[in-house]
N, C-alpha and C positions, 0 to 999 in steps of 0.2 A: 652366427658362427657355429653354435652347437648344432643347429639344424643342418648346416652344411656338413659337419663332421659325421652326422648320423647316416648320411647318404653313402658313405664308404664303410662297408663292413670289414671286419678284421681279416676275413679270408681273402678278400680281393687285394689287400695291401701286403699281407704276409707272404703270399705267393702270387706270381703273375696269373692273370685270368686264363683259364683253359681256352684254347683257340681251335677253330675248325678251318680246314681248307675247303673252300667252296669253289665251284665252277659255274660260270654264268654263260648262257647263250643269249645274246642280245641282237635283235635285228638291227641292221644298219640305220634304218629310219628312226628307231627308238633309242639309239645309243646316246645321243647328246642329252636328251631329257632324262634318261635313266641315270647317267653318270652325274647329272646335276642333282637329282634327288638323293643319290647315294652320298654325294659330297656333303649335302646338308646334314646327314646323319653322322658322318665321321666314324663309322664302325667297320669299314673295310679297308685293308691295306693290300693293294693289288701287287701281284708279282709281274716281273718283266718277262714277257714271252719272247722278246727280241734282244737279248743282252749283247749279241754279237753284231747287231745292225747299227750302222752309223746313224747319228741323230738326224742327218740330212737325207736319209734314205727311208725314213719311216712313212707309214701310210698317210698320216695327217700333218706332215711337216709344213705343207703350204698354209694350212689354217693357223699353225703356230706362228709362221712368218707374218701372216696378216695381223695377228694379234700384236706381235712385236712392233709392226709399223704403226698400228693405232696407238700403242703406248708411246711411241716417239712423238706422234702428233699431240697427244695429251700433255707430254712434258713441254712441248713447244708452247701450247696454250698457257700452261702454268707460268712459264718464264715471261710471256708477254703480259700476263695479269700482274705479276710481281713488278715488272718494269713500269707498268702504267700506274702502280700504286692502288690497284683495285682489289688485290688479294687480301681477304680478311678471314680466312679459315685458319684457326689455330692448329698447330701440329699436335696430333693425338696418337696414342698407341694403336697398332694395327687391329687388335681385337676390338677396340672401342669403335673404330671406323666400320668394321664388319658388322657389329651388333646394330649400329645405327642404320646401316644399309639394309639389313634384314628386316628390322622393325618398320622402316619407312616404305620399303618396296617389296614386302613379302607377297602381297596380293596383286602386284602389278603384272601386266602381260609380259611374258619373257621376251628379252631383247632378241632381235634378229641380227645376226652378225653382218649380213650384207647391208641392211638398212643403216646400222650404226656406222659402218665403214664409209658409206656414201655421204652420210651427214658430216662426219669428221673431215672428210676430204673437201667438202664444200666450205666448211668453216675455215679450214686451213688456207684455202685459196683466198678467201675473203680477208683473213687476217694478214696474209702476205701482202695483199694489195694495200690494205690500210697502213700496215707498217712501213711499206715503201713510200707511200704518200706522206706519212708523218715524218719520216726521216728526211725527205726532200724539203718539206716546209721548215723543219728544225735547222737543217743545214743552211738554208737561205736566210733564216732569221739570225743564226749565229754569224754568218758572213756579214750581214748588214750591221749587227751590233759591233763586231770587231772593227769594221771599216769606220763606224761612227767614232769609236774610241781612238782609232789611228788618226783621224782628221783632227779630233780635239787635242790629242797629245802632241801631234806634229806642229800645230800652231804655237804651242808653248815652247817646243824645241827650237823653232826658227827664231822667235822672239825679236823681231825687228819692226820698225815703224815704217810708215809710208814715206817719210823723208829719206830713210836709208835706201828704200827701194829705188827712188829717182836719182840717187847720187851715182855719177859715172866715174868719178875719180877713185883710185885705189886708196883706201885708208883703213885704219884699224876698225872703223865702224861699218865697213862694206859687208853686205849680207853674204852668207855662205852660199846661198842658192839664189840665182837671179832668173828673171823671166827670159832674158836673152840667151840664157844657156852658157854664159861665160864664167859661172861659178863652179862649185863642186857638185858631183852627181850624188844621188842618195838612193837607198833602198829601205823601205819601211814595212813593218808587218807586226804580227803577233806570235808569241812563243810561250810555251809553258813556263811557269815561274821557276820550277825546280831545275830547268835546263839553262837558265839565262847566264849563270856564272860560267859554266863550261863553254857555252856558246861564245861568250866574250873572249875567253882565253884562246880558243881555237881560231877565232877571227884575227886576233892580235898576232898569233904566230904565223898564220897563213899569209897575212898582208904585211908582215914584218913591221908592224906599227904604223903603217901609212893609211890610217883611217881614224875616224872619230865616231864613237858609239855613244848614244844616249838611250836610256830606257826608263819607263815609268810603269807602275802597277795599275792594273784595271781594278776598280773598286768593287765590282760585283763578279761572282763566279759565273762562268759560261758553261752551259750544258753541252756535253758531247752527244751528238745525235746517234752515234753508233751504240754506245754503251749506256747512255742515259745518266752518266755520272757528272757531277758538277766539278769543273776544273778551274784552277786559278791561273791567270795568264798575265803577261806583261806586253806592253807596246814598246818596240825598239825602232831606232833609226840609225842607219850606218851611212856616214858621209865619206866619200873617197874620190879619187881622180882616175880616169882611164876606163875604156870599155872592157879591157881584159879583166880588170879588177871586178867589174860588175858581174861578169859571168862566173867568176870564182866565188864571189859572195853568194850569188843565187844558188850555186850548187851546195854550199855549206848550209844555207837556210833549208834547202830541201832535205838534207841529211838529218837535220835536227827536228824536222816536222814543223817548221815555222810556216805560217800562212802569210804570204806577201800580198800587199794591196797597192794599187796606184794612188798617187797623191799629187795634185796639181802644185805647180811652183808658186802661183800667186795666192794671196790671202783671199781675194774676192772669189776666185774659183773654188777654193776650199769651202768657203762659207755657203756658196750656192749648192755645191755637192752635198754638204752636210744637211741642208734644209730638205733636199730631195730624199735623202736617206731617212730622215725622220718621218716624212710622209709615207714612204714605203713601209716603214716599221709599224706605223699606225694601222695601215691596211692589213699587214700580215698578222698582227696580233688578233684582229677580229676574225680572220680566216682560221687561225690556230684555235681560237676559242670555240668556233663552230665545229671544227674537226674533232677537238677533244670531247665535245658533247656527244657527237655521233659515235666516236670510238668507245666511250664509256657505256653507252647504251648497248652496243654489241658485246663488249666484254662483260657487262653485267649479266646478259642472258647466258653467256658461257659459264660465268661464275656460279650460276644457280644449279647447273647440271654437271659440272666437271667431276665432282666427287662420285656421283652415280656412274658416270661414264668410265671412270678409272676402275671402279669395282666390277662393272659389267665386263670390261675388257680383261681384267685379271681373272674373272670367273671363266670366261670363254677360253683363255689361254690354259688355265688349269684343266679344264675338261678335255681339250684336245691333247694336252700333254699326257693325261691319264689314258686316253684312248690309244695313244701311241704304244702303250705297254701291252696292248691286246694283240691277239692273233686274228687276222682278217681272213675269213673263209670266203673266197670270191665265188665259189660255186653256190653256196647257200645264202650269200649276201648277209652274213651275220658276223658278229665279233665274238670270239671265244676268250673269256677272261678267267683268271684264277686269282684268288686273294684269300687273305686271312680275316676272320671275324671272330668275336667272342662266342663261346659255346652255349651261352644261355639261350633258352628258347625264346625269351622275350626279345633278345637282340635279333635272332633269326626272323621272328615275326615282323619286326620293324624293317628289316632289309627286304623281306618279301613285299611288304606294303609299299616301300619305296619303288620297287620294281613295277608294281601295279600302277602307281601314280605316273611313273615315266611312260608306261605303255599307254595310259589314257591320254596323257598330254600330247603324245606323238601321233595318236590314232593309227598305230601300226597294226597290221593284220595278224601277226603272230606274237603272242606274249613272250616275255623273257622267261627263261628256265633257269632255276637254281638247283644244283645238286651238290651233295656233300661227298668229298673225296677222302680216300685213305691217305694219311700223311706220315706213315711210319718212317719213310726215308727222307723226310724234309724236317727242318728245324723251324718251328713256328717263331714268330717275333715275341718279344717280351712286352707285355701290356699291363701296366699298373694303373689302377684308378686312383687318382689323387684329388684332393680338394685344396682350397687356398691355404690351409694350414700345413698339410703334408707335402705340398708341391715344392717348397724350398728345400726340405730335407731330401726329397727324391732327386732334385737337380744337383744337390751337393754330392750325393752318392754317385750319380751317373757321370759327374765330371771326372771321376776316377775310373769308371767302367760300368757297363750295363750288365746286370745279372742275366744269366742264361734263363731259358724258358723253364718256368715252374721251380726255379731256385727260390730259397728263402730270401726275402728282400732285406738287405742290411739297413735300409732307411728306417725300419721300425725301431731298431735299437738306437739308431743315430739321433732320434728325437730326444732321447735323454742323455746319451753319452757325450755327444758333441758339445751341447751347452754346458754340461757339468765340467768337462775337461777345460773348456774356456774359462769357467769360473775358477778352477784350480790355478790356472795361469794368471788370471787377472782379478784376483780376489781383493777387493777393497770396497767398503760400504759406500764411501763418498763418490768415488769414480763410477761405481756401478749405479748409484742413484741418479747421477746426471744422465748416463746412457739410458737408464730405465725411463726417465721422463721423455727423452727423445723418441724411444721406441713406442711409448704409450701414445704420443701424439700421432705417430705414423699409423699405428693400429687403429686408433679412433677415427682417423680421417682417410682410411684406405679407399673408400668408395670415391671420394672427391679427387684424391691424388691419382687414382687409377685411371681417370678419364682425361688427364693432361699429359703432355710430353715432358718428362723430367730430365734434368741434366744426368749425364752418364753415371756419376758416382751416386747421386741421390736415387736414380732408378735402380741401381744395384742394391742399395739399402732397402728400397721399397719391395723389390722382389723377394728379399729374405727377411721381411719385417717380423714374421713370427719367430723365425730362428734368432734374429737379433733380440727380440723381446725376451725370449727364454734365456739367452746368454746373459742379459743384464740381471735377471732374477738370480741366476746361479752365481753371478759375480758378487752380488750383495750377500748371498748365503755364505759363500766361501770367505768373503771378507769378514763376516761375523765370526767364522771359525778362527780366522787369523787374528781377530780383534783389532782391525785396522780401519780407521776412518781418515782418509787422505794421509795414510802413513802414521797416524797418531793413535795410540791405544785408547780404548774406552773403558773406564773403570766403573762398570755397571754392577758387578757383583762383589766388589772388594777384591782383596788379594790374599793368597795363602802364604805370602812371604813377608818378612819384616827385617829391618835393620835394628840391631840392639844399640848401636853407638853411632855417633856422627861419623860420616864417611871420611876417612883420611887416606890419601894415596900412599901405597907402600907401607901400610900400617902393619907391624908385626903381630898385633893382636887380632887381625882379621876383620877390621871394621868395614872393609870393602865388600864382604860377603854377606848376603842375606841369609836368614834362618827360616827353614820350612816350619811353619807353625804346627803342623801335625806331629812333629817330633816332641812337642811339649804338651801334648794332650793325650788323653787316654784313647785307646783304639776305638771305643764307642763314639768318641767325639771327633773323630777324624772327618775332615771336610774335603769333598771333591769339588773342584771348580765347576760351576753349573754348566757353562757352555763356552766353548772356544778356549783360547789361550789366555793364560794369566797376564794381566797388563804389565806386571812388574818385569817381565822378560824384555820388554822394550826399553832400551837404554842400558841393559846389563852388559857387563864386559864380554860375556860369552853368548850374547844375543844371536850372532850369526851361526855359532855352532848349534844352538838349540833349534832355530828356525830352519836352517838348511837341512839339518838331520831329519826334522819332522816332515818337511815338504818333500825331500828327496825320497824318504822311505815310503811315504804315502803315495807318491807318484809311481814308484816301482811296483807296489802292490796293485794299484789300479791298472797299470800297464799290463802286468802279467794276467790279471783277471780279464782284461779286454781281449788279449790274444787268446786266452783259453776259451772264451765265449765264441770267438771267431772259428776256432777249430771244431768246437761242438756243433756250430751251425753247419760246417762242412760235413760232419757226420750225418746230420739230418738230410742234407742234400744227397749224399751217397746212398743212404737207405732208400730215399724216394726214387732215385734213378737205378737202384739195384746194382750199384757199382761195388760189388763185394771185395774185389781185389783192392780197390782204393781204401776200403775200410781197414783191411788187414795190413796193407803195406804203406798207407799214408796216415790214417787217423791215429792208430795205436802208436807207431813210432814218433809221430809229432807230439802227441800228448806225453809220451815218456820223456822225450828230449826236453820239452818245455817245462814240465812239472819237475823233472828230475834235477834240473839245474836252477831255473829261476823260481819254480815253486818251492824248492828246498830253501832258497834264499829268502822268500817271503815268510816261510815258517820260522826261519832263524830271526827275522826282524820282529815277528810277534813274540817269540820267546825272549828276545832281548828286552822287549818292553815289559814283559811279565816277571822276569827274574829279579829278585832282590840281590843286587850285587854287593850289599853290605853283609850278607850272610857269611859266617865263618868258613863255610865250605869253599867259598871263592876267595876270601881274603887271606886264608892261611895256606893256600896251595902253592904260592909263589914266593915264599920267604917273608921277610919283615916288611918289604915295601908294599905289600897288599896286592890284590888282584884287580886289574882294570878290565872293563867290559871289552871283549875282542872286537876288532874292526872286521865286519862281515866280508868285505871285498878281499881282504887279506886271507880270511879263512877259506873262501872259495878258491883263491889262487893256490893256497897251500894244499887244498884237497886234490888238485890235479898234479902239483909238483911232487908231493910226498903222499901218495895214496894209501900206503900201508902204515903210516905213522901220523899221530896227532900230537902236535906240540902242546905243552901245558897251557900256554896262554890262549889256545884256540879250543879248549875243551869246554863245551857248554852243557852236555847232558850225557848220561850213561848210555852206552851202546852206540855212540856217535860213529866210531870207526866202522862198525858193521853196516850202519845205514849208508855211510859214504861209499863203501866198497860196492854195496848193492846198486846204488845210484850210478856209479861209474860203469859197472858191468852192463846195466840196462841201456845207458846212453851209448855205450860202445856198440851194442847190438843194433840199436835203433837207426844209427846213421847209415850203415850199409843196407839195411832193410828199406829205408826211404829211397836210396839211390839206385839199388839194383834189384829190389824185390819184384816190382811189376815187370820190368823187361825180361827177367829170367823166367817168371811164371808164364808170360805170354809166349816166350820162345819154346818152352817145354810143351805148352798146350797146343801150339800150332804144329810143332814137330810130331806130336803124338797123333794128331788127326790128319796129318798129311797123307794123301793117298787112300784115305778111308772115308771119303765123302759119301753121302747118302746117294744110292742109286735105286730108283723105283723099279718094282717088278710089274710088268704090264701084261695082263691077260695070261699069266702063267709062264711067260717067256722072260728070261733074264736079259737085261740090257747089256749090250757089248760095251767095251771100253770106248770112251769118247774119241780117242786118237784113232783107233781102228775104224770107227764109223766115218770119221772125216776122210780117212784114206779111201774107204770104200766109195764115198760120195765122189771124190775126185776121180777115182777110176771109172765110175759109172759115167760121169760127165765126159771123160776122155773117150770112153767107148762109144758113147752116143755120137760124139763129134766125128768119129772115124767110120761111121756106117756108110755104106755105098749110097750113091745117089738114088739107085732104084729102090732100096729099102726105105729111104726117106720119102720118096714119092708114094710108095705103098702106105706108109704110116700116115701121110697127109690125107690120102683118100679115105683110110679107115677113120681118121679123126673127123673128116668132113661128114662121113656117113653117121658117125656117132653123134655128131653135133647137130645133124639135121633135125629140127624140132618137128614133133607131131603137130597136127592142127590145134589141139587143145593147148599144148605147151607153147606154140607160137602165139596163141591168143593171150596166154598168161604173160609172155614176155613183154607185150605192149601194155605194161602196167601204167596205171594212172597216178595222179597225185596222192591219192589215199594210200596206195601201196608204198610209195616213196616215204611218206610220213611214218608208216609202220616200220620200215627198215631203219629210219633214223631213231625211232623210239626204242627198237630192239638194241641198236648200237649203244644208245645212252644207258640203257639198263645194264648192258654188259660192262660198260666203263665204270659204273658206280657199284658193281657187285663187290661186296666185301671179301669174297673168297677168290678174287681174281689174282691175288699175289701169292697165295699159298696152296690152292687146290687145283687139281686137274678136273675140269668139268666137261662131261659129255652128256648133253640133254637130248632125249628122244622119247617117243612114246613107247617103243619097244627096242631094247638094246640088250641082246644076249651076248654071251662071251664070244669074242672073235667075230662079232657081227657089227657092221657099220651101216646104218640106214642112210639112204641117199635121197629120198623124196618122201617127206612126211609133213604133217601139219605143224606149223609153227617153226621154231628154230631147230634145224636138224643137228647142227654142230656148233658148239661154242667152246673152243679149246683155249685155255688160258693157263698161265703159270710161267715158271722159269724155263726158257727154251733149252738151256744146257741140261737141266734135270729131266725135262719132259720131252726131250728131242725125239725119242722113239715113238711116242704116242702121236706126235704131229706128223712124223714121216709115214707111219702106218696109215694114218687117216688120209694123207695125200695119195699114197700108193693105192689104197683100196678104191678111192674115188676116181682113179686114172686122171688126176689133175684137176678134178672138179669136185666140189662138195656143194650140193644144191640145197635150197631151202624153199619156203612156200612160194617165193617169187620166181623160182627157177633161174636164179642168177648164180653165176660161178663165184661164190664168195666163201671166205673162211674168216672167222673171228679169232684173232690171236692177240694175246697180250704177252709180250716178251720183254727182254731187256736190251734196249739199244738198237742201233741200226743194223748190227751184224745179224741178229735174229731175223729182222725184216728182209734183208737181202737174201738170206738162205730160203725163206719161204717164197719170196717172189721169183726166185730162180726155178721153182717147180711149176711156174705158170699159173700161180694162184692169184686171183684178184683180192686185194686187201681192202676191206671196208674200214674207214676211219684211219687211213694211213697217216694223214696229217696229225691227227691226235696222237697216234702211236709214236711218231718220232718226237713230238714236242713234249709229251707227258713224261717220257723217260729221259 
């Protein structure tokens, strides 16, 4: 346990770990293996590049559907295994199943989804065939068993002898059913036992009593071939007259799910049929035994691998679900991904190593590329490193809300405050001891209990075992302060009180009141009770007054202290994030309001404990009746009702009126500061800076107002569109002449793969440039004022920044190049990083080809 605690340093739990925004370029051939390796690390949280795309329209939706179909097949396998009674895998927590899977199959050859899908399809077809055959055999067996019981029970129902059968005269001994057919008709079958009573009532009402029903229970349960459950059934026989009645009875039997069977009229035929059924049952039992052996062999082979298949399919589904978050660059056949990871160099090295392993596993030609991006405009996720001790406290805090990125983690203080406040509420040595023993057993057996599936309530207790364990310790501690053991005081250190006389109710001499022994001793011999409450308070007449006052005041002090610590933590967060307005308009007013009212009340509580109310200063101020200690709640209420006056019974110290007036003034100021301070300050600040935004000066020329420039652009576009057709033809010819490449330039235009890779590398370098958001960058070998190079070695132009702010620079670069800006590859390209699609549309309107257009639109 202590070794586990050492793995988490204080910095990683006090504040969330610093995060980096990384970008990955992964070749499509290596994507699957790379995501698999990254998933094993668990260090990257990917961002969704396609938030507006429907889940059914993503790139790898077909692979996810295939995984869903394989999961359905595995669920079907599991149902069949449980139905056959072969399933013997105990239910375990998911993390245990994953650990066993990793340990057992870490070095195995990675599964191929197509092969696994074909194998599962083959097994499913075989199981469907086996299940169908088994159901057919079970249904035949059940029908023969039911018919056997019908024949046996019907012989008892008829109950007549051979003499009665040969009698032709009508008498009271004449059989109900005769071989000649001149007796009653009957219908016999089998029905569920829980339906027999309703069945008889409905038959009686439908036939208006013109029938005779007999029924008997079947001694053994019969298995339902569809569900595999054992059901209790009864054999019944219905005797009636008329063909119409038979049709009606058969319809009712069908409605109740009864199975009807033919039964011969003569006893000899029934005996012969019964012997045939017994022979068929014997043969069918042997067939069922051989079929069961074959089925168990096949199901046993499935049982050995089903857990591995489930984890394989789950892993495949997770990989393709993650790949659906990426952007698919069809031109380069690569996936572009962005995600968050810890800032530590060791974590970055592990991620790069995982990328290398994925590249090696896939044998891809191009390795994956990792670059770190600037994330000033994005909020990183909150990531706290926990262990098995701090995890319960972290989950408890996050059930109310997750801290923002780099905020102070409240779970650090909760480790102490939550168990202690529980102990204040549940303070009893005896009850705490019982819970302590339960918690001790759970903590000592946490490894064995963590590997089995526990009931829901026990599992909740196990997850918070260390929290529960500390709660029991603080419960016993606070119980010792209250001096309660199952509600009974413990006289461990004696008492400071004594009764001088035998206690007599309503005694005028005061025998009901105990005497404080310190009043009879010299001041040097006064004795303070060593620990907790004096046991003699239990059972005293004023017990509730004493304990309620003690516990209530202690709870108020701790509650105010708790809230004060919370506001101080908010101060540290505001300083960390440089939110100075919040410090002035939130922290200070909140502290003044809290400490001015409730802090003052805590100070009065402590003063009330320390003041000797028998002092003549207090006993002689209110007449002959003496001075009683004031009730603090009434004092605070009176402070607001009569702020400029203090009643004698509420006067506790000199200068109290001035202190109360100062508190009321500060509290009155703090409330409007909290509610109106920040909105007013922001309104003033924004109004002062409105219309005075920063405008850069470019090459000694001041930039014109944005609105005027937009109007000029529109006028230019309108003017261009109104040119005569002849001028347009001339312009086209001039452009064609300008664009006619020289032999050397034409040779350069047919660039090879190396040139394309160089362009991609230059683009990536520009994207990850730290100055891309704040600086205007023009790179060239020679760049004098008002000069714009058009054909130099390397990257001739790389313009980046805020399009609104640097609009003039981009326009001048475009105008100088007459619609083209060339680089080493003699391609008409311009590298621009702006804000949103609006900037991109304006640049594209000038006829400029944008490299990295897809990245441009997605990143911003």
